[in-house]
KOLTOR-302886 format. One record per residue (C-alpha): x, z, y; residue number from 1. Coordinates in Angstrom, 1 decimal. Last residue first. Example, Ala and Ser with C-alpha at 12.3 -4.5 7.8 and 13.67 -1.06 7.14 Angstrom:
BEGIN
+--------+--------+--------+-----+
!      X !      Z !      Y ! num !
+--------+--------+--------+-----+
!   13.7 !    7.1 !   -1.1 !   2 !
!   12.3 !    7.8 !   -4.5 !   1 !
+--------+--------+--------+-----+
***
This chain:
BEGIN
+--------+--------+--------+-----+
!      X !      Z !      Y ! num !
+--------+--------+--------+-----+
!   18.3 !    8.7 !   20.6 ! 274 !
!   15.0 !   10.0 !   19.3 ! 273 !
!   13.3 !    8.2 !   22.1 ! 272 !
!   14.7 !    5.0 !   20.4 ! 271 !
!   14.2 !    5.4 !   17.0 ! 270 !
!   10.4 !    6.7 !   18.1 ! 269 !
!   10.5 !    3.0 !   20.3 ! 268 !
!   12.2 !    0.8 !   17.0 ! 267 !
!    9.7 !    2.8 !   14.9 ! 266 !
!    6.6 !    1.4 !   17.0 ! 265 !
!    7.8 !   -1.7 !   17.1 ! 264 !
!    7.7 !   -2.3 !   13.2 ! 263 !
!    4.5 !   -0.9 !   12.6 ! 262 !
!    3.3 !   -3.9 !   15.2 ! 261 !
!    5.5 !   -6.3 !   13.0 ! 260 !
!    3.5 !   -5.6 !    9.7 ! 259 !
!    0.2 !   -5.0 !   12.0 ! 258 !
!    0.9 !   -7.8 !   12.6 ! 257 !
!    2.2 !   -9.5 !    9.5 ! 256 !
!   -1.0 !   -8.1 !    7.4 ! 255 !
!   -3.4 !  -10.1 !   10.0 ! 254 !
!   -1.6 !  -13.1 !    9.7 ! 253 !
!   -1.6 !  -13.5 !    6.0 ! 252 !
!   -5.8 !  -12.3 !    6.2 ! 251 !
!   -6.3 !  -15.3 !    8.2 ! 250 !
!   -4.8 !  -17.6 !    6.5 ! 249 !
!   -6.0 !  -16.3 !    3.2 ! 248 !
!   -9.6 !  -16.4 !    5.1 ! 247 !
!   -8.8 !  -19.9 !    6.6 ! 246 !
!   -7.8 !  -21.9 !    3.6 ! 245 !
!  -11.2 !  -20.1 !    1.7 ! 244 !
!  -13.2 !  -21.7 !    4.2 ! 243 !
!  -11.5 !  -25.0 !    4.2 ! 242 !
!  -12.2 !  -25.0 !   -0.2 ! 241 !
!  -15.8 !  -24.5 !    0.6 ! 240 !
!  -16.3 !  -27.4 !    3.3 ! 239 !
!  -14.3 !  -29.5 !    0.4 ! 238 !
!  -16.6 !  -28.9 !   -2.3 ! 237 !
!  -16.4 !  -25.2 !   -4.2 ! 236 !
!  -15.0 !  -26.1 !   -7.4 ! 235 !
!  -13.7 !  -29.2 !   -7.1 ! 234 !
!  -12.6 !  -28.8 !   -3.7 ! 233 !
!  -10.8 !  -25.5 !   -4.6 ! 232 !
!   -8.6 !  -27.4 !   -8.0 ! 231 !
!   -7.3 !  -30.1 !   -5.6 ! 230 !
!   -6.3 !  -27.5 !   -3.3 ! 229 !
!   -4.6 !  -25.0 !   -5.6 ! 228 !
!   -2.5 !  -28.6 !   -6.8 ! 227 !
!   -2.4 !  -30.1 !   -3.5 ! 226 !
!   -1.8 !  -26.4 !   -1.4 ! 225 !
!    1.7 !  -26.0 !   -4.9 ! 224 !
!    3.0 !  -28.9 !   -4.2 ! 223 !
!    3.2 !  -28.6 !   -0.7 ! 222 !
!    4.2 !  -25.0 !   -0.5 ! 221 !
!    7.1 !  -25.8 !   -3.5 ! 220 !
!    8.9 !  -28.8 !   -1.8 ! 219 !
!    8.0 !  -29.0 !    2.1 ! 218 !
!    8.4 !  -25.7 !    2.6 ! 217 !
!   10.1 !  -23.6 !   -0.2 ! 216 !
!   12.3 !  -26.3 !   -0.3 ! 215 !
!   12.8 !  -27.2 !    3.4 ! 214 !
!   13.7 !  -23.7 !    3.7 ! 213 !
!   16.0 !  -23.6 !    0.8 ! 212 !
!   17.9 !  -27.1 !    2.3 ! 211 !
!   17.7 !  -25.3 !    6.2 ! 210 !
!   20.0 !  -22.2 !    4.5 ! 209 !
!   22.2 !  -25.0 !    3.2 ! 208 !
!   22.9 !  -26.0 !    6.0 ! 207 !
!   23.3 !  -23.0 !    8.1 ! 206 !
!   25.8 !  -21.5 !    4.5 ! 205 !
!   28.9 !  -23.1 !    6.5 ! 204 !
!   27.8 !  -21.4 !    9.8 ! 203 !
!   27.3 !  -17.8 !    8.6 ! 202 !
!   23.4 !  -16.8 !    7.1 ! 201 !
!   20.1 !  -15.9 !    8.9 ! 200 !
!   20.4 !  -17.7 !   12.3 ! 199 !
!   20.2 !  -21.8 !   10.8 ! 198 !
!   16.8 !  -19.5 !    8.8 ! 197 !
!   15.3 !  -19.2 !   12.9 ! 196 !
!   16.3 !  -22.7 !   14.1 ! 195 !
!   14.7 !  -24.3 !   11.2 ! 194 !
!   11.3 !  -21.8 !   11.5 ! 193 !
!   11.1 !  -22.3 !   15.7 ! 192 !
!   11.2 !  -26.0 !   14.9 ! 191 !
!    8.5 !  -26.0 !   12.7 ! 190 !
!    5.8 !  -23.1 !   13.6 ! 189 !
!    6.0 !  -24.8 !   17.3 ! 188 !
!    5.6 !  -28.5 !   16.0 ! 187 !
!    3.2 !  -27.3 !   12.7 ! 186 !
!    1.0 !  -25.7 !   15.2 ! 185 !
!    0.6 !  -28.2 !   17.6 ! 184 !
!    0.4 !  -31.0 !   15.2 ! 183 !
!   -2.9 !  -28.9 !   13.6 ! 182 !
!   -3.7 !  -27.9 !   16.3 ! 181 !
!   -5.1 !  -31.7 !   17.4 ! 180 !
!   -6.1 !  -31.7 !   13.8 ! 179 !
!   -8.6 !  -29.3 !   14.5 ! 178 !
!  -10.0 !  -30.3 !   18.0 ! 177 !
!  -10.5 !  -34.0 !   16.6 ! 176 !
!  -12.0 !  -32.7 !   13.9 ! 175 !
!  -14.6 !  -30.2 !   15.8 ! 174 !
!  -15.2 !  -34.0 !   17.4 ! 173 !
!  -16.7 !  -35.6 !   14.6 ! 172 !
!  -19.6 !  -33.9 !   13.8 ! 171 !
!  -21.3 !  -31.2 !   12.1 ! 170 !
!  -17.4 !  -29.2 !   11.5 ! 169 !
!  -17.9 !  -25.8 !    9.4 ! 168 !
!  -15.5 !  -26.0 !    7.0 ! 167 !
!  -13.3 !  -28.0 !    9.2 ! 166 !
!  -13.3 !  -25.7 !   12.2 ! 165 !
!  -12.9 !  -22.8 !   10.1 ! 164 !
!   -9.6 !  -24.4 !    8.7 ! 163 !
!   -8.5 !  -25.3 !   11.9 ! 162 !
!   -9.0 !  -21.7 !   13.2 ! 161 !
!   -7.0 !  -20.1 !   10.1 ! 160 !
!   -3.9 !  -22.8 !   10.9 ! 159 !
!   -4.4 !  -21.8 !   14.4 ! 158 !
!   -4.2 !  -17.8 !   13.2 ! 157 !
!   -1.3 !  -18.4 !   10.4 ! 156 !
!    0.7 !  -20.4 !   13.5 ! 155 !
!    0.1 !  -17.1 !   15.7 ! 154 !
!    1.8 !  -15.0 !   13.0 ! 153 !
!    4.5 !  -17.3 !   11.9 ! 152 !
!    5.3 !  -17.5 !   15.7 ! 151 !
!    4.8 !  -13.4 !   16.4 ! 150 !
!    7.7 !  -13.1 !   13.8 ! 149 !
!   10.1 !  -15.7 !   15.6 ! 148 !
!    9.9 !  -14.3 !   18.6 ! 147 !
!    7.0 !  -13.9 !   21.7 ! 146 !
!    9.3 !  -15.9 !   24.6 ! 145 !
!   12.5 !  -17.3 !   22.9 ! 144 !
!    9.9 !  -18.7 !   20.6 ! 143 !
!    7.6 !  -20.2 !   23.5 ! 142 !
!   10.5 !  -21.4 !   24.9 ! 141 !
!   12.9 !  -22.9 !   22.3 ! 140 !
!    8.5 !  -24.5 !   20.8 ! 139 !
!    7.7 !  -26.3 !   24.4 ! 138 !
!    9.6 !  -29.6 !   23.5 ! 137 !
!    8.1 !  -29.7 !   19.7 ! 136 !
!    5.0 !  -28.4 !   20.9 ! 135 !
!    4.5 !  -31.5 !   22.8 ! 134 !
!    5.6 !  -34.0 !   20.1 ! 133 !
!    3.1 !  -31.8 !   17.8 ! 132 !
!    0.2 !  -31.9 !   20.3 ! 131 !
!    0.9 !  -35.7 !   20.4 ! 130 !
!    0.9 !  -36.4 !   16.7 ! 129 !
!   -2.0 !  -34.6 !   15.6 ! 128 !
!   -4.1 !  -36.3 !   18.6 ! 127 !
!   -2.7 !  -39.4 !   17.1 ! 126 !
!   -3.7 !  -38.6 !   13.8 ! 125 !
!   -7.2 !  -38.0 !   15.0 ! 124 !
!   -7.6 !  -41.0 !   16.8 ! 123 !
!   -6.6 !  -42.5 !   13.4 ! 122 !
!   -9.2 !  -41.0 !   11.6 ! 121 !
!  -12.0 !  -41.6 !   13.7 ! 120 !
!  -10.9 !  -45.7 !   13.3 ! 119 !
!  -11.5 !  -45.1 !   10.0 ! 118 !
!  -15.0 !  -43.4 !   10.2 ! 117 !
!  -16.3 !  -40.1 !   10.6 ! 116 !
!  -20.1 !  -39.9 !    9.5 ! 115 !
!  -19.6 !  -35.6 !    8.4 ! 114 !
!  -18.8 !  -36.5 !    4.7 ! 113 !
!  -16.3 !  -39.2 !    5.8 ! 112 !
!  -14.0 !  -36.6 !    8.0 ! 111 !
!  -14.0 !  -33.9 !    5.6 ! 110 !
!  -12.6 !  -36.5 !    3.2 ! 109 !
!  -10.1 !  -37.3 !    5.4 ! 108 !
!   -9.0 !  -33.6 !    5.8 ! 107 !
!   -8.5 !  -33.6 !    2.4 ! 106 !
!   -5.3 !  -34.2 !    1.3 ! 105 !
!   -3.5 !  -33.3 !    4.3 ! 104 !
!   -5.5 !  -29.8 !    5.1 ! 103 !
!   -4.7 !  -28.0 !    1.5 ! 102 !
!   -0.7 !  -30.3 !    1.7 ! 101 !
!   -0.4 !  -27.8 !    5.4 ! 100 !
!   -1.8 !  -25.0 !    3.9 !  99 !
!    0.5 !  -24.7 !    0.7 !  98 !
!    3.9 !  -24.9 !    3.1 !  97 !
!    2.7 !  -22.7 !    5.8 !  96 !
!    2.3 !  -20.1 !    2.8 !  95 !
!    5.4 !  -21.1 !    1.6 !  94 !
!    7.2 !  -20.3 !    5.0 !  93 !
!    4.7 !  -17.2 !    4.8 !  92 !
!    6.7 !  -16.0 !    1.3 !  91 !
!   10.3 !  -17.5 !    3.6 !  90 !
!    9.8 !  -15.1 !    6.0 !  89 !
!    8.3 !  -12.2 !    3.9 !  88 !
!   11.8 !  -12.5 !    1.9 !  87 !
!   13.8 !  -12.7 !    5.3 !  86 !
!   12.1 !   -9.1 !    6.5 !  85 !
!   12.7 !   -7.8 !    3.0 !  84 !
!   16.9 !   -8.9 !    2.9 !  83 !
!   18.8 !   -9.0 !   -0.7 !  82 !
!   16.7 !  -11.6 !   -1.5 !  81 !
!   17.3 !  -14.0 !    1.0 !  80 !
!   21.1 !  -13.8 !    1.2 !  79 !
!   21.5 !  -14.0 !   -2.7 !  78 !
!   19.3 !  -17.3 !   -2.0 !  77 !
!   22.0 !  -18.4 !    0.5 !  76 !
!   25.0 !  -17.9 !   -1.6 !  75 !
!   23.7 !  -19.4 !   -4.7 !  74 !
!   22.7 !  -22.6 !   -2.7 !  73 !
!   26.2 !  -22.4 !   -1.3 !  72 !
!   27.8 !  -22.3 !   -5.3 !  71 !
!   25.5 !  -25.4 !   -5.7 !  70 !
!   26.3 !  -26.9 !   -2.8 !  69 !
!   30.1 !  -26.7 !   -3.8 !  68 !
!   32.5 !  -27.3 !   -0.2 !  67 !
!   35.3 !  -28.7 !   -0.3 !  66 !
!   38.8 !  -26.6 !    0.4 !  65 !
!   40.2 !  -27.6 !    3.6 !  64 !
!   43.9 !  -29.3 !    3.4 !  63 !
!   42.8 !  -31.9 !    6.7 !  62 !
!   42.4 !  -34.5 !    4.4 !  61 !
!   39.4 !  -32.6 !    2.6 !  60 !
!   37.8 !  -33.0 !    6.4 !  59 !
!   38.4 !  -36.5 !    6.9 !  58 !
!   36.7 !  -37.3 !    3.4 !  57 !
!   34.1 !  -35.2 !    4.4 !  56 !
!   33.7 !  -37.0 !    8.2 !  55 !
!   33.4 !  -40.3 !    6.8 !  54 !
!   30.8 !  -39.2 !    4.7 !  53 !
!   28.5 !  -37.7 !    6.8 !  52 !
!   29.3 !  -41.2 !    9.2 !  51 !
!   27.9 !  -43.4 !    5.7 !  50 !
!   25.4 !  -41.1 !    5.7 !  49 !
!   24.4 !  -41.5 !    9.5 !  48 !
!   24.4 !  -45.1 !    8.9 !  47 !
!   22.1 !  -45.4 !    5.2 !  46 !
!   19.9 !  -42.8 !    7.1 !  45 !
!   19.4 !  -45.1 !   10.4 !  44 !
!   19.1 !  -48.6 !    8.1 !  43 !
!   16.2 !  -46.4 !    5.9 !  42 !
!   14.2 !  -45.7 !    8.7 !  41 !
!   14.6 !  -49.7 !   10.7 !  40 !
!   12.7 !  -50.0 !    7.2 !  39 !
!   10.5 !  -47.7 !    7.5 !  38 !
!    8.3 !  -49.7 !    9.6 !  37 !
!    7.6 !  -52.0 !    7.2 !  36 !
!    6.8 !  -50.1 !    4.8 !  35 !
!    4.2 !  -48.3 !    7.2 !  34 !
!    2.9 !  -51.9 !    8.1 !  33 !
!    2.0 !  -53.1 !    4.6 !  32 !
!    0.1 !  -49.5 !    3.7 !  31 !
!   -1.4 !  -50.6 !    6.8 !  30 !
!   -2.3 !  -54.3 !    6.3 !  29 !
!   -2.9 !  -53.0 !    2.0 !  28 !
!   -5.2 !  -50.6 !    4.0 !  27 !
!   -7.7 !  -52.7 !    5.4 !  26 !
!   -6.3 !  -56.7 !    5.3 !  25 !
!   -3.7 !  -59.0 !    3.2 !  24 !
!   -4.6 !  -62.0 !    1.9 !  23 !
!   -3.4 !  -63.9 !    5.1 !  22 !
!   -0.1 !  -63.0 !    4.2 !  21 !
!    0.2 !  -62.9 !    0.8 !  20 !
!   -0.9 !  -66.3 !    1.3 !  19 !
!    1.9 !  -67.6 !    4.0 !  18 !
!    4.3 !  -65.5 !    1.5 !  17 !
!    3.0 !  -67.6 !   -0.9 !  16 !
!    3.7 !  -70.7 !    1.0 !  15 !
!    7.4 !  -69.4 !    1.8 !  14 !
!    8.3 !  -69.7 !   -1.2 !  13 !
!    6.8 !  -72.4 !   -2.4 !  12 !
!    8.8 !  -74.6 !   -0.5 !  11 !
!    6.0 !  -76.6 !    2.0 !  10 !
!    6.8 !  -80.2 !    1.9 !   9 !
!    3.8 !  -80.7 !   -1.0 !   8 !
!    1.6 !  -78.8 !    0.6 !   7 !
!    2.0 !  -81.0 !    4.5 !   6 !
!    2.0 !  -84.0 !    2.4 !   5 !
!   -1.6 !  -82.3 !    0.7 !   4 !
!   -2.6 !  -81.8 !    4.1 !   3 !
!   -1.8 !  -85.3 !    5.3 !   2 !
!   -3.2 !  -86.6 !    2.6 !   1 !
+--------+--------+--------+-----+
***
């Protein structure tokens, strides 16, 4: 009777929410937590958007001509296609996007193939995040010390190493090392790429150039990577897919290093001639 009276006094909405909470476990609970944690991010982004719109209205009221995003993108693409080095930069960014999508889409399948559990996958993700955070902190010094081209070449070499580890892994510790390398590579590459891309265009077009960078990496690159990775995984298996990915990144790194070496030799001869 007490239970019946309690159920009768409980509002239907609260009862449904309580049932929903008790029914969640495993991936359902994970997805729910992921969604809830994104609510503060959404609120902050909306606040930033309102602040940006207020600043834009203030700028327009000062008599400055409002910018046209479509025209800006055309101008930025025009800057990119006129310079061979910028074209090579975006091609390599595209390749990094393909590699990122391939790795993220199939790395946990590889974990399962060698007996990895959900706890192992979570640990690997934590290691990846820690590696990325450290490299975001030091990426400016690294990029300033060795240059953007060498950062790209180093990133391609590390991706090739990571894919080779995933291809030939026989236990979960190979995967831990591979995911640590993933975080370190992304942290250094992405922060350096944003700084480099912003320097390719005039001040008023820097934001548009970074949008182009994001579109090539996150849009075209990652979409292509998911499709290419899925096809290769179906044909040669997960290990074979990572092996071919390692080979492709190693070839790209070799070509880039040869170009950097050739450019240094030409610059050195030019200085001697002067």
